[in-house]
Residue, then its C-alpha position, 0 to 999 in steps of 0.5 A: m378074478h375067480r373062476a369055477r372050472s367046468g369039472g367042478g374041481p378046486v378053484s385055482d387062483i388065475r390072474a387075468t391078463p388084459p385081452s388084446a385089442s384084436e382078440p378078446d378073451p374067449g373065457t370072459e363076458p364081453s365088456v361094454s365100453v361106452a364110446e366117447p362122443k365126437q366133438a361137434p365142429k366149432r361154430v364160427t360166430a361173427d363178431p358182435y361188434k362187426p356190422p353185417p356185410q353190406w349185401q345183407q343190410w337191406q334184408s333187415n326185417e325191422p320197419a323204417a323209423w317213420v313207419v314205427r312213428i306213425r303206426p297206431r296201437q293194436p285196435a280192440g276187437v271189432g264189435v257186433a254193432t260194427l259188424w252189423s253196420a258193415l253188413a248193412t252198408a254192403l247190402l245197401s250198396a249192392f241194392l241201391l248204388g247200381d242205378g246211379a247217384g242220388v240220395n242213395l249215397l246218403i243212405v249208404a253213408v249212414p250205416a258206414a258212419l255208424g260203424a265207424y262211430f261204434a268202432a271209435r267208441t269201443a277204442g275209447r276215442r273222443l269226439r273232437p271239434w274238427t272231427c265234427v267239422w270234417a264229418a259234417g262237410g262230408v255229409v253236406l258234399l253228398a247233397v250235390p248228387v242229390l240236387r244236381d244231375a251233371g256228372w262232373p260236379t257229382f264226381l268232384a263232390v263224392v271224391a271230396a266227401l270221401a277225403a273229408g270223411s277220411l280226415a274226420l277219422h284220422g284227424g290232422r293238423s300239419w301238412p303231412g297230416v292233412l294231405l295223407g290223412s285225406l287219402g288214409l282210407l285207401g291204406a286201411i283196406g287190407s287191414g280193415m278186412a283182416w280185422g273184420a274177419r278176425g272179429l267175425r271168427e271170434r264172434t261166431g266161435s263164442s256164440r254159435g248157438r245164437w246165430g241160428p235163431v237170427v238166421r231163421s228169423a231173417a229167412v222167415a221174414a223175407v219169405l213173408l215179405i215176398v209172398f204177401g208183397a206179391l199177393f198185394a201187388g197183384a191185387d192193386a195196381a197202385f200198390a204195385d207201382l208204389l212197391g215197384g218204386l221202392i224196391p230195387d229192380v234186381s235181375v240175375a244178369d246184374a248179379p256180378w255187378r251187384f256182388l262187386l258193389f257188395l264187396l266195395g261197400l263191405v270193404g269201405a265200411l270195414a276200412a272206415a271202422h278200422t281207421a276210426a279204431a286205430p288211425l295212422r298218426w300222419d301228424r308225427l311225420t316231420v318235414r325238416p326245413g331246408r338250410a337257411r340261406a343268406r339274406w341277399e342270396w334268398a331275397l335277390p331272385l324274389i325281388v327280381l320276380n316282384l319287379l317282373f310282376a310289377a312291370f306286367i301289372a303296369v302294362q295291364l293298367a295301361v291297357l285298362f286305361g288306354g283301351y283294348d283297341t290300341v293294344l290290338r292295333e299295336t300287337g296285331l292280335t285279334y280279339a280272341e287271340y289276345a283274350r285266350q292266349g293271356f288267360w292260360q299263361l296267367l293261370w300257369a303263372t299263378l300255379l308256379t307262384l304258389l310253388v315259388i312261395a313254398l320253396a322260398l319259405r323252406w329256405a328262408p333265413r331264420g336269424g331273428a326279427r330282421d329276417r322275419t321282416l324281410v321274409h314277410s315283406v318280400l313274400g307279402t309283395l309277391c302275394l299281392l302282385t299275384l292277386v292282381v295277376v289272378a284278377s287279370a286272368l279272370r278279366r281275360l276269360d270274361l272278355y273271351v266269354d263275352a265274345y264266344g260264350l261260356t263252356r264247361l271247360r271255361v267255367s271250370v278253370a275260372a273256378m280253379e283260378l278263384w280258388l287259387g286266389l283264395v289260397i293266396v289270401l290264406i297264405m297272406a293271413a298266415g303270415v300275420f296270424g301264424v301258420k298252424w291253422l293254414p293246412r286245415a284252412v286250405a283243405a276246408s277251402a277246397a271242400v267249400a269250393v267243390l260244394a259251391f261249384g256243385l250247388l251253383s250248377p255249372d251246366g245251368m250257368v253255361a246255359e244262362r250265360n249263353v241265353q243272355r248272349y243270345e238275347s243281346t247279340g242274337k247268336i247261339d250255338v244249339q249244338y253245344f247244348q246237346e252235351l249238357s245235363a238236365d240242370a240246363v233245362p229250366v234255362l233253355d226252356r226260356l228260348p223261343e221256338p224253334l231254338r228251344s226244341c233244337a237246344l233241348k233235343g239231346i237232353a230230352a233224348n237222354l232222359e227218355g232213354t233212362h228210367k231211374p228209381w227214386y233213390a238214384t234220381s236227382w232233383g235237377e233230373w226230376r225238375a227237367r222231366r216235369i218241364l219236358a212233360e208239360r212242354k214237349v220237344d218238337t223235333f219233327r216240326y223243326a229241322c234242327a240239323d239244317q239251321g245255323l249254317p248261314g252267317m255263323e262265326r268261326d273261332q279258330y282258337d277255340e279248342d275246348a268244345q267247338f263252341g262258337q263254330e258250327g251250329e251258331i245261328s241268329p234269329s234271321d236264320a231260323p224258319 
């Protein structure tokens, strides 16, 4: 390398020597050296063919296979019509449902059903026959609170209507589809709210300019209705009464309760719409059949059970032809003990028989035609014998009712026993015609049973049977009638005084203490109010509390309502 000396002398040839590592050459520019990058430590990779440790396997984010199988496809965006229907459902729920149950349930159900229809149409779902059947059944079940005042048939009808509506949205042919589909709306609450919120953000983000006129128009309409409605109400008393009956009475104190009803209506409507757009496919769940048993291993326990049923039925026939007096004399039981004790045991026997049939079908032999013949003959015999047991249980209950009257509990368990007998008949029919239709038929029979139970008016049946018992035996328990609803008023109105006033005292007091608007008043309550307005209940003239003490009959085995105990009086005891 050539260098020029500072003095400008001749350039000499100098061989450059490499500087030492510790002392760089002072006469040269420092050289820039690029340091070699440090090698990163080698990453230890797991063997792709080696499974993860057992403690990590439960942390897998992949859903279970059955969840993937029933998961619906991603629903389309929520439409404007669905959003307006959900809002209308929420507003009607807030204004109408806080005063009771009546025609308001049908009014609230209309926009909720429309929202589900719009969502299903947007998703491209077709209307199927069973969808119409379940939807119509849900609407008909809501007629029970419109007609009846009793709370327990109304509760059963509303629950059954929700289950029928859920089946209409989900569909379902198999046992998992029918059982889980009837509860499917509960699983769509969270997804329905998220779906509605996402659709609302999309709609408001793309059409902000169109929401202003809508809000302003609604506000102006509300102001005009309030101002001119108040003026017309002040100008005419009849118009004020009409307006007061049509408009819900909303106060500031009811604001939390109304807001809760608003949320329930909104959540329910969005859950129904989301289910209509993307229902869970519960029918894709398969229940594996049990391991088929050998013929003798499967048939021997059932044949023994059939023999036991046959022996019991033989005793019942002997009692039928020999008379109850002989059996009571031989057993030492009283009339009430024999009737009451047998009914509850026979009801449990019917329930357990259905469980035995389900387990027997699961482990039945499936080798061929001979196995099918064996299964049909053994289980068919068991079903026939069970029907006789059902008839025996109902006969026991009828004997007990003749002796001590009808109560709410007794009419409820009688209806339950009748429905169980119908289910056994359906199982027998499935053994002849096939089982594909059985899940839907059982669900439909349950809905029909609830509908019939409500329309027949259980409280009216209780009052009717006990009034007939009074006319034949001269004994009646007026104290029990205080617990009945307004549905019993037309029957109890036939009683002579003072029994009529004493029987209707509690019902009249309940009706006087409540003032419901038209949409929360059932037809049964309206009819009772009209009857009591025409014929007043006179509790001042008759001392009802002093009646019924002499000559009463106590039933120490009656635990359900103290019926037939205190307060049972005869005509000779009345003043």
